[in-house]
N, C-alpha and C positions, 0 to 999 in steps of 0.2 A: 503492498500499499504504499501510495507518496501523495500524500496529503498537499490542498491546492492552498500555498498562505497568504499569498495574494496575487488581486488582477490592475494590472495598468493600462490606463489607456488612454495611445497618442496619436494626435492628428497629424501626418506628415505629408507632403507638399515638394513630388518628383519634376525635374526640368524636363519638357519633353523634345525627343529631337527635332519634332515636328508637330503641324497640329494632325490631332486623328478623329476625325468626325464616324460617325453611322446616323444615319434615318432616325429623326428621333431626339439626340442629345443634343443640350445646351447649358452643359460646363464641361470644364475639358479633364479630361482625363487623370488620374494620378495622386489629387488631392484626396487622401485615404485614411482610412485607422487602422491602426495597430493596439492589437493586447500584446502586452508582456505578463505572461504568467511567470512567476514563481512559484515554486514548491518549498517543501518544508525543508526537504533534503537539500533547501538553496541551492538547484537548477535554475534552470529558465526555459521556458517556452512558449514558441511567437508565430502567432494569428491576423491574421490580415482582411479589412471589411473591405474591400473595392467600391464604396458605396454609392450609387447616383440617381438623384430621386428622380430620373428620366424610367431608371430600367422598369419594371413592371410586366406581368403578365396579360393574359387576353383581356379584353373588356374589364382591366378594375380587378380580376380575379385575385391578383399581388399585386403591391404599391414599390414606391422607391422607397430608399432608405438614401439619406445625405447623412454623411457625417456627423451634424448637429444631432440627428434622429439616433444615427448610431449609436454615439458616444450615451446620448440619455438615458438608450435599453440595457447597455453594457451595464454602465455606475449603477443604476438605479436597480435594475430588477433579476439583471442576472451577475452579477461578483456577490449577492448577497447572499445567495441562494447555493454556488459552488465553493463558495472559502470556505474549505474545509472538507471536499466530498473528496474520493479518492479520484486523481490523472491515470489513472489505470482505466478505469469504471467508467470508457466512455457512455456505455448504454444509459446508467447512471446519471451523468453530468446531465443527458439529452432529455431526460424524465424530469430532471432538475429545472429545467430550462423552458420546458416545456407546460409544465404545473404551473410557471410564475408567470406568464405572458402568451401569448398568441403570436403564431407570427415571426416577423422578424429574423427573415433567416438568414442573413446578412450580417446580423452582427450575432448570432449564432454558431455560426458561421466561424468566424474567428476567436469566438473562442474554443469550442469544436480545435481546430487547427496547433492551436498554439495547448490544450489537452493533449495531441498527439505527440507532437515535440517534445514538452515536456517527459510524456512516459516512455516514448522514442527512448532519448536519451538517457530517462532513470537506470532502461531494459538495457542499453547499450546496442540497440536494433533499429533499424530504416524503420520509417513509417511505414514503407508498404509492406513490409513484415508484417505489423498490426494488423493491415488491411487484409493479409493473407497469403499474401507471396508475392510477389514478382510473376508476370507474365512474359513484360519481355522490359530489355534494358536500355534499349534506344527509345527517345520518342522523336516521331519525328515533325516537323515544325510545319505550321502553314504560317505563311505570311501576310498580313492586312494589309491595302494599301488606302482605305481609306476611300471617303468623299476627296481624292485630291481633282483637281483639275487633269487633262485628259492626258496633257505636255508633261506635267510632273509627276502622272503615274505610268506612262510609258517608260522613263528616262528609269523609277527604280526599280519596276520589274524585270527591265535588261541587265541593272545590277543585279538583284540579291537572287536569280536563275544564275550567271554569274563565281555565285557564293557555292551555289550548289543547293537551293531551297528549289524542292520539286512539287508545290503544290502553293499556288495565292490562290489569295480570297479579294472577288471587286466587292466594293461597297456599292451598292445601286440602289435604286428605289426611288429617287427625287423624279428624273423624269425619261421616261423610258425611249425619246430618243438618244440623248445623250447615252445611256446606261447602254443599250445597244451598239453605239461606236465606240464607246469603252472596250467592250467585251473583245469588240473585233480588232484593234488598235492592239491590247494586250497580248491575245494569239499572234500577231505577226510576230509582235515585237518576242517573244520568249518561244513560241517552236511548237512541234505537237510534244516536245518530251517533256513539258511543263501541267501538271495537272490545275486545270481551271474550274474554282464556283463563286457561284455570286450571292448576293447576302441583302438582300432586302430592305432586312427588320422591320419588317410591314408596312414596306411602305406603297406599296400597291395600288389605289383605289378600289380596288376592286379583284375577285377572280379574274375575271371574261379579262383585266388590261394586264395581269401578269402571265398568266397563259399567254397572250399576242405580245408582249416583248421577249419570252421566254423563248418562245419558239422562233425568237430572231435571231437570239443569241444561241440555240442550238447547232448551229454549222461550227460552230468556234470547240466542241466536242466540250461540256462543261460536264462534272464530276456530282454536282448536283446546284442545286437551290435553295436555299435556304432563305425558309420563313418570310414566302412570298406577300404574305399577307396575312394580318390578324385574324388569330379563333381553328380552333383543330379542325371543327369541319368546313372551312374556307378552304384552309390548305390541303386538305384532301381534295376536295373541289377541281383546284390547280392540278394535284397529283393526277388524276384522272385526265388529265388533258393536256398531259407531254408526257415527253419524252426521257427525258432527265431528272434521275431519281429528287423526293425531294426531302429536306431536312426540320423538321421543327427546333425550335431555339428559344424564345418566346414563348411558347406552347407549352412548353415541358420544363416543368419546375421540379415533381415531387414523383413519385413513386405510379401514385392515383394518374399522375397529366399522361406516365408512360404508359400504363395500360390502355387510357380511351383510345391512344394516340393507335396504340399496333391493334384496337378494335375497328379500327380503316379501312383494313388489310391495304391502302396504299401508299402510304407516308412510311417510305424507306429507312429515314435516317434520325436518329436523336441526337444532338447535341449536349453533352454533362456536362454539367459544373459543380465546382466543390461548392460553389456558395449559392445557389438557386435552391439545392434543396434545406438546405442548413447545418452544411460541414462535410467532413468525408465521408462521417458515417451513414449519412443521409444521402451521399451521393453513391456509396456503394449499392444500395437500396435501389435506386434509380440502374445503377448499373445489370442489378440481377433482373429486374423485371426486363429491362430492354434484352437483358442476354436471353431470357425465357420466350420470350418473343420473335428472338433474332431480327429484333432490329440492330444496324448495324451502329456505328457511335462514336464521334472522338469526343477529344477534354475541350472548352472553351472555357470564358473570361471576361472581363472586362481590364484587358490588359496590366494583369497583377505586377507589382514590381518582385521579388524576388523573393519575398518571403511569402507571399499568397500562389507565386507561381511553382516555388516548390512543392506546394501541397499538392499543385494539378499536374505537375511530374510526378508524385507518388499514388496520385490516383490512375495516371495514363497505366504506369508501370502494373498495376495493383489488379486493376477489371478488367475483364476477359471481355466483355464488348466491342472494349477501345481498340476498332482498327485499324482505324484512319487518322490521319495526320492530323495535329492537334495545334489548332490556331494558340500558342505559348510564345510567350514571348522568351529570345535568349539573354535572359535578365543578366547584365555584366556591368560593375560600376567603371567608373569614369577613369581608370588608370589601366583598365585592361581593354577599353575600346582605341582601333586602332581603325577605325575607316569604314566595319562593317556596317554589314543597311539591313541584310535579312533577319527578323526578328527582333530588330532595335527601336523604341518605342522611346527608349528616356535616354538622357545626357548622363547618367551616373544609378547606382543602385543601392538598396540596404544590406546587400550580404557580399560576405567577404573574400568569394572566390566565385567568379563569372560562372557565367554556363562557354563549354563550347561548343561551338555550330561544327559538325564533322559529314557531309555527303548526305547533308540535308536533317539530320539530327539532332539531336542533345542524349547525353548520356541519365539517366539514372542514380542520383546520386548514394551512397551505400554506407555512409558516415551514420552514427546515432542519430535519430527524430529524424529531422528534416535532410538531415544532411549536408549543410554547409551553413558556420556560424553566420549570426548578423554583426554590421558594424555598427555600433553601435557610437559612435562619433558620427558619421553621418545622419543615423537618426535624429542627433541634435542637431547636425546642418538642419537638415528640411522638416522639424518640427514645427507646424503651426503654433503660434501663440494665442490661442482659443479666449 
């Protein structure tokens, strides 16, 4: 047993390499909440909530969490419930959190990640062992170009393809003609060897508009089209009328959501997060339902810092359903950056050792806990004084 002695909540903001946006986003990425969990044994575990007020589920089914709301929920409700609990008993941790407040999965995910990190460091094993073991030791990286002007997007994809990235996500959903043009120009630039996927973030006005637009993209051989419209039934309508496989993201938060997606019998892919279900413990439940339904999955996120992104890697390593390239950053502190663009969204990071992109993939850490130490001097540098 390792009792949780204290929890500290820290608001940070990392400088971005360039603006990274998607349909519906109104705040910059990288201004997130960290949890520093201290055990009675003196060891420390770290978690992250990449809280964005614009990020929620279908038709208000779930709702956005800002750094301010996340801090409030953790400090006022979750911390009193979990201090004194056993960090090695993750099931009890979730029982305690769910008993005191409903919802707020991002706040709960930050506590969950910190507990897994602390538990792994206490037991001397990597987090993926606590999740059941690793089924892969390298995670292929999908690079997202965001809603960039077409000329900037073309220049960036050319560079990341040279760096070894083998899957590129193109954010769309703003204007159909522009979307079709950028997909064709990216395909012309990177050639046939790189997989392309598009993500509308519910941006198309109707299933009809989505179908017409994606069909115009299909000569470019899309790997999948992600969340073209809002709502599981509407996504399924799109899926029935195009040849490209369709992924649910905004529609897929919980294990129950994935069950509903599977029942459509036409949606092929689900995007799994560490955060949307409320942490790694619940994310493995989501992955288990997807595996049972024979849905393919990737791991996705909200462009976490290295702290949250380590949790993404351990989830991708441990979940058998995760067979697709994952939309995870190549988290790298400033002193280790050398002009690479693939997977780089921030000019600095909060972990001591950066990830290494090799052949389009990053290695899963094998050290105790999340596997890479946090740089507390960097956290002090980028701390936001609320």
